[in-house]
N, C-alpha and C positions, 0 to 999 in steps of 0.2 A: 504493500500500500504506500503510495507516494502522497505526501502532504507538503504544500508550498507555504512556508511561514514568512515569506517576504513582506506581506502586508503588515504582520505584527511588528517587524523591524522598522518599517516605515512609520507606523503609528508612534512607536517608542522614540524614534529619532525626532519626529515632529514635536512630541511633548517635551522632550529634552531641550530642543531649540526654543520652544515657546517660553519655557521657564527661564532660559537664558535671556530671552528678550525682556521678560518682566524684571529680571535682575538688572539689566542695563538701564531700563527706563526708571528704575527705582532711584537712580541718582538725580532725577529731576524733581524728586519729592521736596516740598517746602513746608516749613512750619510757620504758624502765625506768630506775629509779634506779641510780646507781653504787654497787655493793656493796663494791667494793674487794677482793673475794675471788675466787679462781679455784678452784672445786672440780671442774673438768673437765679431761680430757686430750684433746688433739686429734691426730688422724692426718690430715694434709693430703695428698691425692692430687693429683699433678700429672702428667697424661699428657704425654709428650714424644716427638714424632716429628719428627726433623730440625729441632731448635729451637736450633741453635748460635748463631743471631743474638741470641737473647733470654734463654737459660736462665741465663747467668752472673749477669746483673743480678737475675733473679728469686730465685735461690738466696741471693745476698748480702743482698737486702732482707729475706728471711725470717729469715736467721741474725742479722740486726741486732736482732731482737726480743728483749727481755730475758726474756720468759717462757720457762721451761724445760719446761713441761708440753705439749710437742708433738713430733711427728716429721714432718719433711717427706719424703714418699716420692715420689721421682721414678720414674715408670713409663716406662722406656725401651721404646718400641714399635718395635723393630727399626729404629732410626735408621741411616741410611747416611752421615750426615755426622759431625761431631765432637761431637755432643750427649753421648754417653756418656763420652768422654774428659774433657770439661769437668766433668761431674758427678763423675766418679771423682777428679778432682784435689782436690775439696773433702771427700772422705769422711773423711780422717784429721784434718781440721781441726776438725770439730764433729760429735759423735755424734747430734745432732738431725737429721742428714741421712742418708737411707737411699736406696740405689739398688737397684731391682728391674728385672729384664729380663723382658719378655714374649717368649717364644720359640716358642709354639705356632703352627703354620702351618696348622692344620686347622679353624679356627673363623672366625666372622664378624669383619669388620674394623669400625672405627669407635670413637668415644670411649667408648660404652657398654660395649663389650667390654673395653677397657683398664681402665676403672674397676672392672668386675666382677672382673677379674684382680687388681687391687690390693686390693680388699676380701677376696678369697679368701686372699690371702697374709697379711693381717692376722689373719683368722679362724683360719687354720691355726696361726699363731704363738701366739695366745691359747688356742686349744682344746687344743693339744699342749704348753702351758707351755714353749714354745721362745722365750722372751722375748728371749734374747740376739741373735737374728737381726734384731730391730728396735731393738737397743741399749737395751732396757728393763731396769730394775732388777728383782731377784728379789722385791722387796716391792711390785711394781706392783699385784697383786690386793688388797693391804691398803688401797689408796687408791681404786681405781677398779673399776667394774663397767660393764656394758653401758648402764646408764642415765646414767652421767656420762662416757662416752667419746663424743666427737663426731667424725664423719667430715666433713672439709671437702674441697671440690673447687675447684681453681684451674686456669687455663690456664697454659701455660709463659711467657706474657708478662705475668703479673700483677704489680702493685705493691700489696702489702697495706697497710692502715691500720696505723700503728705500735702502736696499743693494741687490735688487732683481737681477740685471744683473750680478754682481760679483759672487753671490752665485749660480745662475743657471749655470754660466760658470764652477763652481766647479763640478757640476753634470755631465755635458757633458765631461769635461776633465778627470774625475776620473772613470766614469762608461761607459761601452760600450752600450750606449743607443741612440735611434733615437729621442725620444721625452720625455719631462718632464711636469708633471702637478703639480701645486702648491696647497697648502692647501687653502681652502676657508672658510671664516667666514662672518657673517652678521654684518655690521657696525652699523645698527640701531636696534641692538638686545635689547636695553633697552627702546625702544619707546613703545612697547606693548608686550603682552604675545605671540602673534602670531609670531612676528619677533624673539623673544627669542627661540621659539620652532624650528624655522628654523636653528638658530645658533647651537642648540644642535644636530639637525639632521646632519648638516655638521661635527660637532665635533665627532659624533659617527660613522655612516656608512661611511661618506665621508672622515673621517680622519683616524680612527683606521682601518677600513676595507681596505682602500686604501693602507695602509702600508703592510697589509697582502697580498693584491693582487700584490703589487710591488715585493714581494718575488717570486711570481709565474710568474711575467712578464706580467701581464694582467691588468695593471692600467687603470681605466676608464678616458678618456680625458674629460675635462670640457670646457665650453664656455668662461671661465674666467681664466686667469693665465696659459695658454697653450703655450708651447714652442716646436718647432720642427726644426731640422736641415733642411736647404733648400735642401740639397742634398737628404735627406730622403724623404722630401715632394714631390720632383719631381719624385721619383720612382712611385708615384701614378698618374703622369701626370701633365700637366699644370693647371688643374682644380681639385685639390685633394678633396675639400670639396663637399659633396653630397647635395642632395636636400630634404632629409627627414627633419622632424621638429626638430630633434636632430642631427645637423650636427657634433657636437663635439663627441658624442658617435660613430657616423658612421665613423669619421676619425680614431678613435682608433681601431675600428674593422677592418678597411682597413689595418692599420699598422700590426695588428696581422695576418690577412690573407696573408700578404706578408712576414711573418716571422720576422718582425722588433721588436725591444725591447723598452718597455716603462718604464719610471721611475717616482717616486713620491717624491716631496720635502716637507716634513712635517715641515721644519723649515723656509719656505718662505710662508708668509700669504698674500693672496690677499683678500681684503674685498670688499663686494658688498652689494647692497641695498636689504633688505628683503621686501617681500610683506606684507603690513599691513592691507589688506582687504581680508576677507575670500573668497568671490566670485572670486576675482582676483587670489588668490592663487590656487583655484580649476581649473580655466582656465589655469593657468601656468602648473600645474601638469598634467592636461589632455593632454596638448601639449607634455610634456615630455613622458607620457605613450604612446601616439599615435606614436611618433617618435621611442620609444623603441620597440614597437610591429612591426613597419615597418622594423626595422633593423634585424628582424629574417631571412631575405633573406641572411644574411652573414653567417649563421650557416654552410651551406655546404662548403663555401669557407674556413672557419676556420678549419673545420674537415680535409680538404685536404691540409692545409697550412704546411709550414715548421717550424712553431712554436713548442715549446716544448709541450709534452703531457699535463702537468698540466696547461700550459698557455691556451691551447685550451679548456681543461675541465672547467676551471674556467670561461672563457669567455662565454661558452655555458650556464653554470649554471647562470651566471649573467643575460644573456638575457632571459632565461626561468623562472627565479625565480619571474618575474613580475606576473606570473600566480597565485602566492600566493594570490594576491588581489582577484582574481576570486574565489579561494577556500574559502577564508574568507567570501566573499560576499555570496557564495552559502551556506556555513555553517550556516550563520545567518538566511537565509530563511528556511533551513531545521529545525533549532532549533525552529523557530516560528511555522512552520507547525506541528512539533512534539509536541510542547506544547499544541496546540489546537486539538491534536489527528486527524489531517487531514491525517498525515502519521505516520508510525512507523519507527524510526531511530535506526539502529543497529550500534554499534561501539565496536568491540571486545576488543580493547586496553583499552578504558576508562571503558567499562563494567566490565573488569577483576578487575580493582582497586576498582570500586564501589561495586563489589560483595564481596570484603573483608570487606570493611567498607566505609560508605558514607564519613566519615572524611578523610580516606586514598585517596579516589578518588578526593576529593576536594583539598587535599594537593598536589597531583600529578599535577593537573591543575595549581595550584599556582606556583609550582616548575618550570614547563615548561615555564610559563610566565616570570619567572625571568632569563631565559637563556640569554636575551639580556642586562641585567643590567650591567654586567662587562664591556661591550663595551661602554656604555654611561657614566658609572662612570669614566672609564679611560679617555674618551674623554673630559669630562668637568672638570676633577680633576685639571689639570694644568692651567685652564683658568677661572674658577669660584671660587673666593676666599670666599666661604661660608661654613658653617658647613655641616657635613654629612647628617643631617636630612633634611636640605633645598635642598640638592642635590637629595635625594630620592624623595622629594615632586615634584621637577622639572621633574624627570624621570617618576613619576606616571602621572603627567599632560601630559607629552610627549606621554605616552601610549595611552591616549585618542586622542591626536592630530593626531596620525598616521591614525586614521579613516577618515581623509580628503582624503585619497587615494581611498576610496570606491566610493564617487560621482565622483571623478576625473576619475577613471577607467571606470565607466558607461558612462561618457561624451566622453571619448576617443573611446570606442567601438561604440557609436552612430556615431561619426565622421568617423570612419573607414567604417562602414556599408554604410553610405551615401557618402563616398569618399570626405569628406570635409577636404582639406589639407591647408587651409589658415593659413599663419604664423601670429599669433597675438602677437604683442609686449607686454611685461610685463609693467604694469603701473608703472610710476615713481612718486615720491613724491617730493614736492618742497624743494630744498636744498638751493638754492641761491635766493637772491632778484634780479630778472632779470632787473627790471627797474632802478637799481642803477649802472648797468654795463656801462662802457664807450665803446660802441659798434660802430664800423665803419659800416656804412650802405652799405655793399658790393652789395646789390641788388638794391639800389636806382638808378632809371633811371636818367641819366643826360639829359641836354637839347640838344639833337641831333636829326637829322632827323630820325635816326634809333636807338631807345633806345637799349642799350646793355644788354645782359644777362651774368653775371659773372660766370665763371666756372674754374676749374683746373683739367684737365685730360690730360694724355699723349697719343699721337697717332702719326701718320706720314702723311706727304704730299710728294708725289713723292718719297716715300720710305725714306724720311728724318725725323728723330725723332723731334717732336715738342711738346710743351705743349700749349694747348688752354687756354687762359686766359679769353677771352670774345668773344661773337659773336652776330651778329644782322642780320637783313635783308640786311644791307649794307656792312658787311665785318667781318673780324676776327682780334683779337689781339693775337699774339702768342709769345712764347719764343723758340729760336732755336740756333744752332751754327752759328758763323759768316759766314762760307763758305757753308752753306746749300743751299742757293739760289743765284746764280750768275746773273740770269735774273730777271728783275722786274716783268715780266708776268709769272704766274705759273698756272698750272692746279690743282684745289683743289678737292680732293675726301676724304671726311670724313664720313664714313658710320654711325658713332655714332650719328651724327647730321643731317644725311640725306642731306648732302651738296655735290653736284657734279657740280661745276661751275668753271669758269675762274676768276682769280684774279690778282690784280696789287698791288705791294708793294708801299705804299704811305707814310710810316713812318718807320724810323729806328733809334733805340737808342741802343748804345753799352753799355752794363752793365759791362762787363769785357772781358778779352781775349777769354773766352770760351762761352760767352752768349750774344745774342742780342735780343731786343724786336722789333717785326715787326708789323706794321699795314697794313692789307691787305684789299683792296677795291674790291668788286665784280664788274666785268665788263661784 
C-alpha cells in the first residue's frame, strides 16, 4: 500500500512559516503611553469552586493594590470546602471585596455560566440603582457609565500586576479597542520541570505570538487577566460568555465576529499556578482542545463579520491550526508502519532532498525544526537570566514537552465522539496552611428552631432590589433600601431559592440612610 504524505509536509511547512511571520510582525507591537490617570472603574470577577488552597493569597494580592476604583467579586460556585469561609473572613476588612453565591441548581455548569451569573448580579445592581449591594457610593453614576466600566476576569489562583488597573486604563484610553488580554506567566515555574515548560510555553506562543496577533487585531482572550468594556460586552447580550469548555476563546471569537477590536498588554503580567502533575496537565489540555474544536462553529460567523480581512484570516488559521496535532499524530503512525514495511510512504518534498544526499535531507529536517527557536529564544530572553547554552537546552527539552498535546488530542477526540462535555476543574496545589487561618464560620448553624443557610446574592421581592443574606425554613435575612417595604406583610417570590410564600417583617436594623437589614418570618 502506497501513501503520499507530501500534503502533510506542506501543511506543516506553511504553519511553521506563518508563525515565523507572526514572530517578525510582533516587532511592530507598540505600547500606550503612561497617562497617569484612571478614568475607569473595574469589576473583577473571580469564579471560585473549592479554591481554599489559593483564594486567600489571591484576595490579599488584590487588596494590596492602592487603586480604589475597583471591586473584587468572588463568585462562590457552590464550594464544599472552606472557600466561602475564607472569603467571608475578609468582607469586613475592605469594602472593595464582595462575595456573591451562585445557588441555582437548574442550569449548565462551567466557568461561562458562573461569569454570566456574576455579570447579571452587577447589571441588576446598576439597573435597579441598588449600588449598596456592591459597596458602591451613591455618586457612582456621576463618574462612570457603561463605556468606562471595565469587567475583568481572573482565576482564583491569580497574582495580579501591582499597577494593573492604571496600566490597563492606558490601553483603553490610548487605543480604540473593546477588550485587552494581559500577558500570562506561571508563578510556580521553579517547582519542577513540568511547570517551567508551561512558563516557556506562555512566554513563546502566548507572549510573542500574541503580540503579532495584536497587530492583526485577533488577540486570543484568556481565562486569566481578561478585561472588557461593559458597553462592548453587552453588545453580545446579557449573557456574553458561552458554554463551551473554553469560554475565554469563545468570547474572543464572538468579539471578532461582531467586528470588535482586541488588544494585548505585554507589559502587564498576570501569574497563575502551573500544573505539576503530568496526568492533570493532559486532562487540562484535552479540555482546552475539546473547547477549541467546539468553537469551529464560529468560523462562518467570522468569515461574514465586519472585521478586517487579516483579522478574520488569522482567527481562522488559529482555530484550524489545532489540526496540526492530528497531522503529527498520523505522521508518527505512518512512519512506524513505513519502517516495518507495512506500507510505503511517499513524500516528494523530503525525497527530493534525500535524493541529493542523505546528509542534505537530514539537515533540511533539522533546519525546519529550528523554525520555532527564534520565538522561544525571544520569549525567554528577557525573563530567564541564564546563559545561551542553558536557554537552548531548555528549548530542546520544550520540544519534547510539546508531545503532551498528542495524548491530550486523543482524549479530546474521544470526549467529542462520546459527547462528554463535563467541565473538570484544574487541580490546585497547597499554597496556604488553611488550619492557621482565622476563619469566621459563616456556615455554622446557630441555635435556632430553623438553622440558617448563609448566602449573598442579589435579587428582588415585589420588584424591589434586595440582597439575600441568609434563609431557612423559617424566614429570610435581607438587605434593602429603607423605603422598599412600607407594609410589614409582603409576598415573597424568589425563584432562585424556590420560595413562593407570604412573609412578615419581624426585625429591622438601619445600617445607614440608604440601607436597612430586615428579618422576614414566613407566615
